[in-house]
C-alpha positions in Angstrom: 136.5 -38.4 271.9 133.5 -38.7 274.3 132.4 -41.3 276.7 128.7 -40.8 275.9 127.3 -42.6 278.9 129.0 -43.4 282.1 126.6 -44.9 284.7 129.4 -45.4 287.2 130.6 -41.8 287.3 131.0 -40.5 290.8 132.1 -37.0 291.7 134.4 -36.0 294.6 134.1 -32.8 296.6 136.2 -30.5 296.4 143.6 -14.9 285.0 142.9 -12.6 283.8 142.4 -11.7 280.1 141.1 -8.7 278.3 140.7 -6.0 281.1 140.9 -5.7 284.8 137.9 -3.4 285.8 137.3 -2.7 289.4 134.9 -5.0 291.3 133.1 -1.8 292.4 131.7 -1.7 288.8 129.0 -4.2 289.9 125.7 -2.7 291.1 123.6 -4.8 293.3 120.1 -5.0 291.9 118.7 -8.0 293.8 119.8 -10.2 296.7 118.2 -13.1 298.4 119.6 -16.4 299.8 121.3 -18.4 297.1 120.4 -15.8 294.5 121.9 -12.5 293.3 122.1 -10.4 290.2 124.9 -7.9 289.5 125.2 -5.6 286.5 128.3 -4.1 284.9 128.1 -0.3 284.5 130.9 1.3 282.5 129.8 4.7 283.9 131.5 3.9 287.2 134.4 1.8 285.9 136.8 1.2 283.1 135.0 -1.9 281.9 135.3 -2.6 278.2 132.1 -1.5 276.3 131.9 -5.0 274.9 130.8 -6.0 278.5 128.8 -2.9 279.4 125.4 -3.6 281.0 125.9 -7.4 281.1 124.3 -9.0 284.2 125.6 -11.9 286.2 123.0 -13.9 288.2 123.6 -16.7 290.7 121.1 -19.3 291.8 120.9 -22.7 293.3 121.4 -25.6 290.8 120.6 -28.5 293.2 122.4 -30.7 295.7 125.3 -33.0 294.8 124.3 -36.4 296.1 127.8 -37.7 296.8 128.9 -34.8 299.0 125.8 -32.9 300.0 127.2 -29.7 298.5 125.1 -27.2 296.7 125.8 -26.7 293.1 125.4 -23.1 291.9 124.4 -21.8 288.5 125.6 -18.5 287.1 123.9 -16.8 284.2 125.7 -14.2 282.2 123.3 -12.1 280.1 124.4 -9.5 277.7 122.6 -6.3 276.6 121.1 -8.1 273.7 119.3 -10.7 275.9 121.7 -13.5 274.8 122.9 -15.6 277.8 125.2 -18.4 279.0 124.5 -20.6 282.0 127.5 -22.0 283.9 127.4 -24.6 286.7 130.0 -25.0 289.4 129.6 -28.7 289.0 132.1 -29.5 286.3 132.6 -25.8 285.5 130.0 -26.7 282.9 128.1 -24.8 280.2 124.5 -25.9 280.7 122.9 -23.5 278.2 123.8 -20.9 275.5 120.8 -18.8 274.3 121.3 -16.7 271.3 119.0 -15.0 268.7 118.0 -16.6 265.5 117.5 -14.8 262.2 114.1 -13.6 263.3 115.4 -12.3 266.7 113.9 -15.2 268.7 116.2 -16.4 271.5 117.1 -20.1 271.1 118.9 -22.5 273.4 121.5 -24.2 271.2 123.1 -26.5 273.7 122.1 -29.9 275.2 122.0 -30.3 278.9 119.8 -30.5 282.0 117.8 -28.3 284.4 119.6 -29.3 287.6 122.8 -30.9 288.8 121.5 -34.4 289.4 121.7 -35.8 285.8 125.2 -34.3 285.4 126.3 -36.3 288.5 124.4 -39.6 288.2 123.9 -40.1 284.5 126.1 -37.8 282.5 125.5 -37.7 278.8 128.9 -37.5 277.1 130.3 -35.0 279.6 127.7 -32.5 278.2 129.2 -28.9 278.4 131.8 -30.0 281.0 135.3 -28.8 281.5 137.3 -31.9 280.5 140.5 -32.7 282.3 143.1 -33.2 283.5 143.6 -34.7 280.0 141.0 -34.6 277.2 140.6 -37.6 274.9 142.4 -40.9 275.1 145.6 -42.2 276.6 146.5 -45.6 275.3 146.6 -48.4 277.9 146.1 -45.6 280.5 149.8 -45.3 280.9 152.3 -42.5 280.3 155.8 -41.5 281.5 157.3 -38.2 282.4 161.0 -38.3 282.9 161.8 -41.5 284.7 158.4 -41.8 286.3 155.7 -44.0 284.8 152.0 -43.5 285.8 149.1 -45.8 285.5 145.5 -44.4 285.1 142.1 -45.9 285.2 141.2 -47.5 281.9 137.6 -46.5 281.5 137.1 -46.8 277.8 137.3 -49.4 275.0 136.8 -52.4 277.4 139.7 -51.4 279.5 142.1 -50.5 276.7 142.3 -46.7 277.1 141.9 -43.9 279.6 139.6 -41.1 278.4 138.6 -37.6 279.5 140.1 -37.9 282.9 138.3 -41.1 283.8 135.3 -41.5 286.0 136.6 -38.9 288.4 137.6 -36.2 286.0 137.3 -32.4 286.2 133.7 -32.4 284.8 132.7 -34.4 287.9 134.1 -31.9 290.5 132.4 -29.0 292.2 134.5 -26.0 291.3 134.9 -22.9 293.4 133.3 -19.9 291.7 134.4 -16.2 291.7 132.3 -13.5 290.1 134.5 -11.2 288.1 133.5 -7.7 286.9 132.9 -9.1 283.4 132.6 -12.9 283.8 132.9 -15.9 286.1 136.1 -17.8 287.2 136.0 -21.4 288.4 138.9 -23.0 290.3 139.6 -26.6 291.2 142.6 -27.8 293.2 143.6 -31.3 292.2 145.6 -33.3 294.7 148.8 -35.1 293.8 148.0 -38.5 292.3 144.3 -37.8 292.2 142.8 -39.8 289.3 146.4 -41.2 288.9 147.9 -37.9 287.6 150.9 -36.4 289.4 151.1 -33.0 291.0 149.0 -30.7 293.1 147.4 -28.7 290.3 145.4 -25.5 290.6 143.2 -25.4 287.5 141.1 -22.3 286.5 138.5 -21.7 283.9 137.4 -18.2 283.1 134.2 -17.5 281.1 133.3 -14.1 279.6 130.3 -13.5 277.4 130.4 -10.2 275.6 127.8 -8.0 273.8 128.8 -9.3 270.4 127.7 -12.8 271.5 131.3 -14.1 271.8 131.9 -16.7 274.6 135.5 -16.5 275.7 136.9 -19.5 277.6 140.4 -19.3 279.0 142.1 -22.1 280.8 145.0 -21.8 283.3 146.9 -24.4 285.4 149.9 -24.5 287.7 151.5 -27.6 289.3 154.1 -28.4 291.9 155.2 -31.5 289.9 155.6 -32.2 286.2 152.2 -33.4 285.0 149.9 -33.6 282.0 147.2 -31.0 281.3 144.9 -30.8 278.3 141.7 -29.1 279.1 138.8 -28.5 276.8 135.0 -27.9 276.7 132.6 -30.6 275.6 129.4 -28.7 274.7 126.9 -30.4 272.4 125.5 -27.9 269.9 122.3 -28.0 267.9 121.9 -24.7 266.1 118.2 -25.4 265.4 117.5 -25.6 269.1 118.2 -28.0 271.9 114.6 -29.2 271.7 115.6 -31.1 268.5 116.6 -34.2 270.3 115.7 -36.7 267.6 118.2 -38.9 265.8 120.1 -37.3 262.9 118.7 -33.8 263.7 122.0 -32.0 262.8 122.2 -33.5 259.3 121.3 -30.1 257.7 124.0 -28.2 259.6 126.6 -26.8 257.2 130.1 -27.3 258.4 133.3 -25.5 257.3 136.7 -26.4 258.9 138.7 -23.7 257.1 142.1 -24.4 258.5 142.3 -28.1 258.7 144.2 -29.7 255.8 145.3 -32.7 257.8 143.9 -35.1 260.5 145.4 -37.7 262.7 144.7 -41.3 261.6 143.1 -43.5 264.1 143.6 -47.2 264.8 140.6 -49.6 265.4 139.9 -48.2 268.9 140.3 -44.6 267.8 143.8 -44.0 269.2 146.0 -42.0 266.8 148.6 -44.2 265.0 151.0 -41.3 264.7 150.3 -40.8 261.0 149.1 -37.4 259.9 147.1 -37.6 256.7 145.7 -35.1 254.2 141.9 -34.6 254.1 142.2 -34.3 250.3 139.9 -36.7 248.6 138.3 -37.9 251.9 134.9 -37.3 253.5 136.8 -35.6 256.3 137.5 -32.6 254.0 135.5 -29.7 255.2 137.7 -26.9 253.8 134.7 -26.0 251.7 131.2 -26.1 253.2 129.3 -29.4 253.4 126.2 -30.6 255.1 126.8 -33.1 257.8 124.2 -35.4 256.3 125.7 -35.4 252.9 129.0 -37.0 254.0 128.6 -38.7 257.3 127.6 -42.1 255.8 130.4 -42.1 253.2 132.7 -45.1 252.8 135.7 -44.4 255.1 137.5 -46.6 257.6 137.9 -43.6 259.8 134.2 -42.9 259.8 133.5 -46.6 260.5 135.8 -46.5 263.5 134.1 -43.5 265.0 130.6 -44.5 263.9 130.5 -41.1 262.2 132.6 -38.0 262.7 134.9 -38.4 265.7 138.2 -37.2 264.5 141.1 -35.1 265.7 141.9 -32.4 263.1 145.2 -30.6 262.9 145.2 -26.8 262.7 147.0 -25.2 259.8 149.6 -22.5 260.7 149.3 -23.3 264.4 151.9 -21.4 266.6 150.5 -21.8 270.1 149.6 -18.2 270.5 147.4 -17.0 267.6 143.7 -17.6 267.8 142.9 -19.4 264.6 139.4 -20.0 263.3 138.9 -23.8 263.2 135.2 -24.3 262.6 132.2 -22.4 261.0 128.9 -24.2 261.4 125.5 -22.8 260.2 121.9 -23.8 260.4 120.0 -22.7 257.3 116.7 -23.1 259.3 117.5 -20.7 262.1 120.3 -18.7 260.5 122.5 -19.2 263.5 126.2 -19.3 262.8 128.8 -20.6 265.3 132.5 -20.0 264.7 135.2 -21.5 266.9 138.7 -20.2 267.4 141.5 -21.5 269.5 145.3 -21.4 270.1 145.5 -25.1 270.7 147.0 -27.4 268.0 144.0 -29.6 267.2 140.3 -30.2 267.8 137.9 -33.1 267.9 135.0 -32.8 265.6 132.3 -35.1 266.9 128.8 -35.8 265.6 127.3 -37.3 268.8 127.3 -40.8 267.4 126.9 -42.6 270.7 124.1 -40.7 272.3 120.7 -42.4 272.7 121.5 -45.0 275.4 118.4 -46.3 277.0 119.6 -45.4 280.5 120.0 -41.7 279.6 117.6 -39.4 281.3 115.5 -36.9 279.5 117.1 -33.5 278.7 115.9 -30.0 279.2 112.8 -30.6 277.2 112.0 -34.0 278.8 113.1 -36.2 275.9 116.3 -38.1 275.5 119.1 -36.8 273.3 119.5 -39.3 270.5 122.3 -40.3 268.2 123.6 -37.5 265.9 121.3 -34.9 267.5 124.3 -32.5 268.1 127.9 -31.8 267.2 131.0 -30.9 269.3 134.1 -28.9 268.5 136.7 -29.7 271.2 140.0 -27.9 270.9 142.9 -29.9 272.4 146.4 -31.3 272.2 146.5 -34.3 269.9 145.1 -37.5 271.6 147.6 -39.8 273.2 150.4 -37.3 272.3 152.4 -38.2 275.4 152.8 -41.7 273.9 153.2 -40.8 270.3 156.7 -39.9 269.1 155.4 -38.2 265.9 153.5 -35.6 267.9 155.8 -32.8 269.1 153.6 -31.2 271.8 152.9 -33.7 274.6 150.7 -31.6 276.9 153.3 -31.7 279.7 153.0 -28.9 282.3 156.2 -28.4 284.2 156.6 -27.3 287.7 156.9 -23.5 287.9 155.2 -23.0 284.5 151.6 -21.8 283.8 149.3 -23.5 281.3 147.3 -20.9 279.4 145.1 -21.7 276.4 141.9 -20.3 275.0 138.7 -21.2 273.1 136.2 -18.7 271.7 132.7 -19.6 270.6 131.2 -16.8 268.5 127.5 -16.6 267.5 125.9 -14.5 264.8 123.0 -14.8 262.3 122.7 -15.1 258.6 119.4 -13.8 257.2 
């Protein structure tokens, strides 16, 4: 559930999974101010071969206007030449480059070439780490125990709080740490910052392996009971990010193989508490469908979202198992994206509100238009804290650790 353009957004200053290889596994191949490259070499470490010979490069990504801090950009490149770019500002994915069916490397994500547009004119939180709570909280209010909290209402003409508000996690400059096989970003949220209780240490770990799997793992701890529901908001176009024109994802073929149900929305896209079957609706992607074949179907839910902007429930969810929730293909490039998560739901969004006149040009100089991308955002159900029918509320208790995961996997179909 995006805020596709927020001209008033202003930033403030500010583990482990798989294996634990030694930091000595990095070999310095280049160093200069604000720039370095390190390479994983399994010959001198116990690094998993899935990460053998990946490189991690750091460079300057521009100056954050509000604070004067430097944003940094980290590029993880695997042995196949595929890569992921990650900005400290927002712990943001700014680029994912993977091979198409002919072996040509293509950037499949929308974004910008420097930090300034992310800070001053963000397009729908593109690629950002969303938090403390993704999606909507009705009336910007919630209670934990006997305490009631009031948040900024930055969406729906002051009726809802969405994606952490105008001071959310995607507008913070996170602290980076280069791992032997990835990059970790940390942000320390102060008690009552953005209206949320608790001093929270949030971490996001990105690892990109030699099989073109991008692993994202989220951690958080708090000193006071609070809400946490982090996700990633990357906008994908599997035909290439240069396809910025309206409706340019219509030929993408979508399968949502483990979603038999969705949460029904009211007129401002807040779940009513009803969980409905996708059977007989245009929201049914249990078998493959082109986006363009169904997006303009008659449906009150599609009208509310101006297209696909729906929280899907995940079949057989247990909170631990990584379940495949989306399989999207481009017949043109042959690129296939699969998404897996251990969260209970995900927002499937067809970028219906891009194309605002105030948006700056993207990486290719042109503005990202309406329905030029899609998002798959794993999450707890929207407004779960205020919805009695939803069992998981997204509450993180003092002394506990939040730990959830998303995997974006890329392959090709010839």
